C-alpha positions as CSV (number, residue, x, y, z in Angstrom):
1,M,4.7,17.6,-30.6
2,S,7.0,20.5,-30.0
3,S,8.8,22.2,-32.5
4,T,11.6,19.7,-32.5
5,T,9.4,17.5,-34.9
6,T,9.9,20.1,-37.7
7,S,13.6,19.3,-37.9
8,S,16.0,17.1,-36.0
9,P,15.8,16.9,-32.4
10,R,17.3,20.0,-30.7
11,L,19.9,20.6,-27.6
12,I,18.3,20.2,-24.0
13,V,20.2,21.0,-20.8
14,I,19.4,19.2,-17.9
15,T,20.9,20.0,-14.5
16,G,21.0,17.4,-11.5
17,A,21.6,15.0,-14.2
18,S,23.6,12.2,-12.4
19,S,21.0,10.7,-10.4
20,G,17.0,10.8,-9.7
21,I,14.6,12.9,-11.7
22,G,17.6,14.4,-13.8
23,L,19.1,11.0,-14.9
24,A,15.4,9.7,-15.8
25,T,14.6,12.8,-17.6
26,A,18.0,12.6,-19.7
27,Q,17.4,8.9,-20.5
28,K,13.9,9.6,-21.7
29,L,14.9,12.6,-24.0
30,S,18.1,10.5,-25.2
31,A,15.6,7.8,-26.6
32,L,13.7,10.7,-28.4
33,G,17.0,11.7,-30.2
34,H,17.7,14.5,-28.4
35,P,21.5,15.9,-28.0
36,L,21.8,16.8,-24.3
37,L,24.1,18.8,-21.9
38,L,24.2,16.6,-18.8
39,L,25.3,19.1,-15.6
40,A,26.2,17.5,-12.1
41,R,28.9,17.5,-9.8
42,R,29.3,13.6,-10.6
43,L,30.8,13.0,-13.8
44,D,31.1,9.5,-13.5
45,R,27.6,8.9,-12.7
46,M,26.6,11.1,-15.8
47,Q,29.2,9.3,-18.1
48,A,27.9,5.8,-16.8
49,L,24.8,6.5,-18.6
50,K,26.5,6.3,-22.1
51,L,23.7,8.3,-23.8
52,P,24.5,9.2,-27.3
53,N,25.3,12.9,-28.1
54,A,25.4,13.8,-24.5
55,L,28.1,16.4,-23.1
56,C,28.6,15.7,-19.7
57,V,30.0,18.6,-17.5
58,P,30.8,18.2,-13.8
59,L,29.7,21.6,-12.8
60,D,28.3,23.3,-9.5
61,I,25.2,25.0,-10.9
62,C,26.2,28.1,-8.4
63,D,29.2,28.9,-10.4
64,R,27.5,31.1,-13.1
65,A,30.2,31.5,-15.2
66,A,30.9,28.0,-15.5
67,F,27.3,27.5,-16.3
68,V,27.3,29.7,-19.1
69,A,30.5,28.3,-20.6
70,A,29.0,24.9,-20.4
71,V,26.1,26.2,-22.5
72,A,28.4,27.9,-25.2
73,S,30.6,24.8,-25.4
74,A,27.3,22.6,-26.0
75,E,25.9,24.8,-28.4
76,A,29.1,25.0,-30.4
77,Q,28.7,21.1,-30.8
78,F,24.9,20.6,-31.1
79,G,23.5,24.0,-32.0
80,P,21.3,26.5,-29.8
81,V,19.7,25.1,-26.8
82,D,15.7,24.5,-27.4
83,A,15.1,23.6,-23.6
84,I,16.4,23.8,-20.1
85,I,15.2,21.8,-17.3
86,N,16.4,23.3,-14.2
87,N,16.2,20.3,-11.8
88,A,19.3,20.4,-9.4
89,G,18.2,21.1,-6.0
90,V,19.2,20.1,-2.6
91,M,16.7,19.3,0.8
92,L,18.1,20.0,4.1
93,L,15.1,19.7,6.6
94,G,15.4,20.6,10.0
95,E,13.8,22.7,12.9
96,V,14.5,26.4,12.4
97,S,15.3,27.0,15.7
98,T,18.0,24.6,15.8
99,Q,19.2,24.1,12.1
100,D,22.6,25.1,11.0
101,P,21.8,28.6,8.9
102,E,24.5,27.5,6.5
103,Q,22.0,24.8,5.5
104,W,19.4,27.8,4.7
105,D,22.1,29.3,2.6
106,R,23.1,26.2,0.8
107,M,19.3,25.8,-0.5
108,F,18.8,29.2,-1.6
109,D,22.1,29.2,-3.5
110,V,21.2,25.9,-5.3
111,N,17.4,25.9,-5.4
112,V,17.1,29.5,-6.3
113,K,20.1,31.2,-7.5
114,G,21.5,28.1,-9.2
115,L,18.1,27.8,-11.0
116,L,18.4,31.4,-12.0
117,N,22.1,31.0,-13.3
118,G,20.3,28.2,-15.6
119,V,17.7,30.9,-16.8
120,H,20.5,33.3,-17.2
121,A,22.6,30.9,-19.3
122,V,19.9,30.3,-22.2
123,S,17.1,33.0,-22.0
124,A,18.9,35.5,-24.1
125,G,19.2,33.1,-26.9
126,M,15.9,31.9,-26.7
127,V,14.3,35.5,-26.7
128,A,16.6,36.2,-29.8
129,R,15.4,33.0,-31.7
130,R,11.9,33.4,-30.3
131,T,11.6,30.0,-29.3
132,G,12.5,27.7,-26.4
133,T,11.3,26.1,-23.3
134,I,12.4,26.7,-19.7
135,I,11.2,23.9,-17.3
136,N,11.8,24.7,-13.5
137,V,11.3,21.7,-11.0
138,G,9.6,23.1,-7.9
139,S,7.8,20.9,-5.4
140,V,4.2,20.4,-3.5
141,A,6.2,22.4,-1.1
142,G,6.3,25.6,-3.4
143,H,2.4,25.3,-2.3
144,K,2.1,24.2,1.2
145,A,4.0,24.0,4.1
146,F,5.3,20.7,5.8
147,P,6.9,20.4,9.5
148,N,10.8,21.1,9.6
149,H,10.5,22.2,6.0
150,V,10.7,26.0,6.7
151,A,13.9,27.0,4.6
152,Y,13.5,24.3,2.0
153,V,9.7,25.4,1.8
154,G,10.8,28.9,1.2
155,S,13.1,28.1,-1.6
156,K,10.8,26.3,-3.4
157,F,7.9,29.1,-2.9
158,A,10.7,31.3,-4.4
159,V,11.1,28.8,-7.5
160,H,7.1,29.0,-8.0
161,G,6.9,32.8,-7.5
162,L,9.9,33.4,-10.2
163,T,8.8,30.8,-12.6
164,E,5.4,32.5,-12.8
165,N,6.9,35.9,-13.3
166,L,9.6,34.6,-15.6
167,R,6.3,32.9,-17.6
168,E,4.9,36.2,-18.0
169,E,8.0,37.9,-19.0
170,M,9.1,35.3,-21.7
171,S,5.5,34.9,-23.2
172,A,5.9,38.0,-25.3
173,H,9.1,36.2,-27.1
174,N,7.2,32.9,-27.5
175,V,9.3,31.2,-25.0
176,R,7.4,28.7,-22.7
177,V,8.0,28.4,-19.0
178,V,6.8,25.5,-17.0
179,T,6.8,24.3,-13.3
180,I,6.8,20.8,-12.4
181,A,5.8,20.4,-9.0
182,P,6.2,16.6,-7.5
183,G,5.2,15.6,-4.1
184,A,7.3,12.8,-2.5
185,V,9.7,11.0,-4.9
186,E,12.0,8.2,-4.3
187,T,15.2,9.9,-4.9
188,E,18.4,10.6,-3.0
189,L,17.1,13.9,-2.2
190,L,16.2,13.0,1.7
191,G,19.9,11.8,1.9
192,H,21.2,15.5,2.0
193,T,19.2,15.8,5.5
194,T,21.8,15.6,8.2
195,D,19.2,15.2,11.2
196,E,18.4,11.4,11.4
197,G,15.1,12.0,13.6
198,I,13.7,13.8,10.6
199,K,14.9,11.4,8.5
200,T,13.2,8.7,10.4
201,G,9.9,10.7,10.7
202,Y,10.1,10.9,7.0
203,H,10.4,7.4,6.3
204,A,7.5,6.9,8.5
205,W,5.4,9.4,6.9
206,K,5.9,7.3,3.7
207,E,5.2,4.1,5.0
208,S,1.8,5.8,6.1
209,M,1.2,6.0,2.5
210,G,1.7,2.1,2.0
211,G,5.3,2.9,1.2
212,V,4.8,4.2,-2.2
213,V,5.6,7.7,-3.5
214,L,6.4,8.9,-7.0
215,S,9.3,7.3,-9.0
216,A,11.8,9.6,-10.8
217,D,10.3,8.1,-14.0
218,D,7.1,9.5,-13.1
219,V,8.4,12.9,-13.1
220,A,10.5,12.6,-15.9
221,A,7.3,11.6,-17.8
222,A,5.3,14.7,-16.7
223,I,8.4,16.9,-18.0
224,C,8.6,15.0,-21.4
225,Y,4.8,15.3,-21.7
226,A,5.0,19.3,-21.0
227,Y,8.0,19.7,-23.5
228,Q,6.6,17.6,-26.2
229,Q,3.6,19.9,-26.5
230,P,3.3,22.3,-29.7
231,Q,5.6,25.6,-29.3
232,G,2.3,27.5,-28.9
233,V,1.0,25.2,-26.2
234,C,2.4,26.0,-22.7
235,I,1.7,23.8,-19.9
236,R,1.9,26.3,-17.2
237,E,2.3,24.1,-14.3
238,I,2.0,20.4,-13.3
239,V,1.3,19.1,-9.6
240,L,1.7,15.3,-9.6
241,A,1.9,13.2,-6.2
242,A,1.2,9.5,-5.0
243,T,-2.3,8.8,-5.0
244,R,-2.2,8.0,-1.2
245,Q,-0.2,11.4,-0.5
246,Q,-2.8,13.6,1.4
247,A,-0.6,16.6,2.0
């Protein structure tokens, strides 16, 4: 088990906690007794979980100062952050020749810069304490290309690259850095895409796999597995997808 077994369960930060993978992970970690800082734009969705010892803060992770302030507030209440799950992200699919470039900006702002804001908010404290875990949710799209995914794939390749470099940098301080790379997951992520033709094609692709993709709980279980290893064990990356997903 993680270092949390040697004392009371420690504070964990989860971004994108109002739905999907973030919500499922919050429920699993709360059941293990962890106090939580839950961050997302939709406060009502987080509060509806009614999790004990959970500070719910409505937040755009692109707001670096607000992110740092939220972490400081949670630490004042629950003690130092032991882990952060940088899960928040957006997927705006489109053909690059016709896609609105503002959608590229949004994906890189949230998927890359927002994730770095999370790292910024917790990393100095983890280095000082010489313990901690940073879990970044990437994607199979951080390993390979998909049609109509150019900017999204670029953002996820960036997540995978910066996470590997961060792991090397933080290892000297006994801080673990983990990539979780899911394939297709049944979440609200596709709903961000505005091109109805692409959304129809995506659903057809899913049906070609028998309509079965990963659930948010599947990914949350992988996150918890990586975190629950002893502090001296770093599961560097978990890539998971539905059995029938070929790509």
